[in-house]
N, C-alpha and C positions, 0 to 999 in steps of 0.2 A: 722191961718196956713193954708195951703192947703195940703190935703193927700198926695202930692207926695213930700214933704218935711219932712214928719215924717220919723224916722227911720224905718226898717224893724224890725217885730214883729220876737222876737227869743222865740225859745222854754226853758225854763229851763233846763240845763245841770245838771246831777247828781254829786255831790263831785267827783273830780279825784282820781283813785286807787293810794294809793302810798305805799303799800306793798303788797307781794304776801305770803299768806298762803298755805301752803303744808301740806296736811293731808296724811299721809300714813298707810293705814288700812288692814285688811285680805281682801282679794278678796270677799269671802262669804257674805261679810256686803256692798258691792256698793252699789246695791239697795237701801238697807234701808237707807246708808247714803244721797244718791242723794235726797232721797225723804225729808230727816230730813233738808236739805239745801234748797229744794224749797221752805220749810213750812217758811223760812227768805228772802222774797224777799228785804226787806227794807237793811238786812245787805249783802245777795249775790247777786250781780247784774249778776252774771252768774258763770260758774266754768268749767273744763276741766277733763276729767278722763282718767288715764293713767296706762294701764296695766304695772306690774313692779314686781319686786322679792326681797325680804328682805334677808339678811344676817345679824347677828348679836348674840352676847351671851343670850341677854334677849327677843329673840325671839322665840315663840314657834310655832314648826314644827309640824301642824295637822294632816297631812295625811301621810302616807306611803312613796308616793312618794318625798314630803319634805324632809323626814327624809332622803332617800337615795342620794337627789340632796344635801340636806345642806341648803334650802333655801325656802323661804315661798311666797307663790304665795299673790302679794298685788297687791292695786292699790292705784295710787298718785293722789289727787283730789288737783288742783291748783285752787285757788281764788284770782284773782287781787282785791284788796279791799281797804277800808281806814282801817288805823291802828286804829282808834278810834273805829271801830265796830269790831275788831279781838276777845275780851275778852268777849260782849254779847254773839258774835256767839259761843265761845269755850264754855260758860258755857251752853248755848242751847245743844250742842253736849254733855258736860259731863251728863246732864238729860237724854238723848238718851242712852249714850254710855258709862257710867261711867266704867264700868268692862270690857271694851273691848281693845284690844290691838293695840290702834289705837297712833300713834307717829304724833307730829306735828311741825313745824318750822316755823318761821315768817322772812322775810328778805325785805330789803329798795327795792321799785320799782322804777328805774329811769325814767321810760317812759312807758306808756300803751296807745295805739290807736289803730284803725281801719285803713285798707286802703279803706275801702268803706263809 
């Protein structure tokens, strides 16, 4: 078989992301939460941080400004990932932030890609 008839070598692609994990955390935990996610490169291929504000009955308002505004400074962390990896990641995060006021939700991801 001559080399020109061989199929081109392909780089193995990671399994496709099929869900979106969103964490809503106090903004004061942003750096620590980022570090905890970066500790898990096999589970977290990357993530986005979005400044946010939280409103709700069970939400602690930590500062005088939050109490006046009636909303808490939060950060949303969004991770496009495999659903099979969600629970192991949540267990890891619970080990770091067991008592922290962090909410999360998982939704199906219909598509994920990059323009580049």
